[in-house]
MIRODO-46949 format. One record per residue (C-alpha): x, y, z; residue in one letter; residue number from 1. Coordinates in Angstrom, 2 decimals. Example, Ala and Ser with C-alpha at 12.3 -4.5 7.8 and 13.67 -1.06 7.14 Angstrom:
(rec (12.30,-4.50,7.80),"A",1);
(rec (13.67,-1.06,7.14),"S",2);
This chain:
(rec (25.13,-54.26,6.08),"X",1);
(rec (26.44,-54.49,9.62),"X",2);
(rec (27.52,-51.55,11.74),"X",3);
(rec (30.80,-51.40,13.62),"X",4);
(rec (29.91,-50.30,17.16),"X",5);
(rec (31.52,-51.01,20.52),"X",6);
(rec (28.40,-51.85,22.52),"X",7);
(rec (25.97,-54.72,22.76),"X",8);
(rec (23.51,-54.40,19.92),"X",9);
(rec (21.13,-57.30,20.44),"X",10);
(rec (18.04,-57.28,22.63),"X",11);
(rec (15.42,-59.94,23.32),"X",12);
(rec (12.33,-59.43,25.46),"X",13);
(rec (9.62,-61.87,26.51),"X",14);
(rec (6.37,-59.97,27.04),"X",15);
(rec (3.50,-61.28,29.21),"X",16);
(rec (0.06,-59.71,28.74),"X",17);
(rec (-2.77,-59.54,31.30),"X",18);
(rec (-4.89,-61.99,29.25),"X",19);
(rec (-2.15,-64.64,29.45),"X",20);
(rec (-0.75,-64.11,25.96),"X",21);
(rec (2.99,-63.96,25.49),"X",22);
(rec (5.12,-62.27,22.87),"X",23);
(rec (8.75,-62.02,21.87),"X",24);
(rec (10.50,-58.88,20.68),"X",25);
(rec (13.96,-59.19,19.13),"X",26);
(rec (16.21,-56.52,17.70),"X",27);
(rec (19.76,-56.22,16.46),"X",28);
(rec (21.74,-53.81,14.31),"X",29);
(rec (24.51,-56.11,13.14),"X",30);
(rec (23.24,-59.54,12.21),"X",31);
(rec (25.17,-60.81,9.20),"X",32);
(rec (24.25,-60.64,6.36),"X",33);
(rec (21.37,-58.40,7.36),"X",34);
(rec (17.70,-59.30,6.98),"X",35);
(rec (14.66,-57.20,6.08),"X",36);
(rec (12.59,-55.76,8.90),"X",37);
(rec (9.96,-58.36,9.80),"X",38);
(rec (6.88,-58.07,12.03),"X",39);
(rec (4.56,-60.97,12.85),"X",40);
(rec (1.52,-61.28,15.10),"X",41);
(rec (-0.08,-64.66,15.69),"X",42);
(rec (-2.88,-65.85,17.90),"X",43);
(rec (-5.57,-68.47,18.20),"X",44);
(rec (-7.76,-66.71,15.59),"X",45);
(rec (-5.11,-65.96,12.95),"X",46);
(rec (-1.89,-64.25,12.00),"X",47);
(rec (-0.62,-61.13,10.25),"X",48);
(rec (2.87,-60.75,8.81),"X",49);
(rec (4.88,-57.90,7.31),"X",50);
(rec (8.31,-57.67,5.73),"X",51);
(rec (9.82,-54.22,5.17),"X",52);
(rec (6.42,-52.54,5.59),"X",53);
(rec (4.52,-54.75,3.12),"X",54);
(rec (1.97,-57.32,4.28),"X",55);
(rec (2.97,-60.91,3.52),"X",56);
(rec (0.27,-62.72,5.49),"X",57);
(rec (-3.28,-61.83,6.54),"X",58);
(rec (-4.98,-65.00,7.71),"X",59);
(rec (-7.80,-64.31,10.18),"X",60);
(rec (-10.40,-66.94,11.10),"X",61);
(rec (-13.73,-66.20,9.43),"X",62);
(rec (-12.34,-63.56,7.03),"X",63);
(rec (-12.30,-64.40,3.35),"X",64);
(rec (-10.90,-61.09,2.11),"X",65);
(rec (-7.30,-60.12,2.63),"X",66);
(rec (-7.66,-56.33,2.51),"X",67);
(rec (-4.00,-55.40,2.52),"X",68);
(rec (-2.58,-58.06,0.21),"X",69);
(rec (-2.11,-57.82,-3.52),"X",70);
(rec (-2.01,-61.10,-5.42),"X",71);
(rec (1.81,-61.01,-5.33),"X",72);
(rec (2.00,-60.14,-1.62),"X",73);
(rec (-0.39,-62.92,-0.66),"X",74);
(rec (2.10,-65.60,-1.65),"X",75);
(rec (4.05,-67.04,1.27),"X",76);
(rec (7.45,-65.40,1.28),"X",77);
(rec (10.72,-66.32,2.94),"X",78);
(rec (12.78,-63.50,4.35),"X",79);
(rec (15.87,-63.09,2.19),"X",80);
(rec (19.06,-61.35,3.26),"X",81);
(rec (19.62,-57.78,2.13),"X",82);
(rec (22.53,-57.40,-0.24),"X",83);
């Protein structure tokens, strides 16, 4: 669902950290057709992913357990548009 507003509603930021890492933050309120909220963190030792508050990836070098993933959540998922 998009919202009818009369202002810019998209923001993108490139973040530089003291240790040399970089990150990207993106946000919008009216991207058609609307996607679930997604959060991803990736680095040289692994990655963590969430969609709508549920973990979809927990892949950390040297860890064999995925503490926050159920068997269903552990499957690689594609973000699908909200209806």
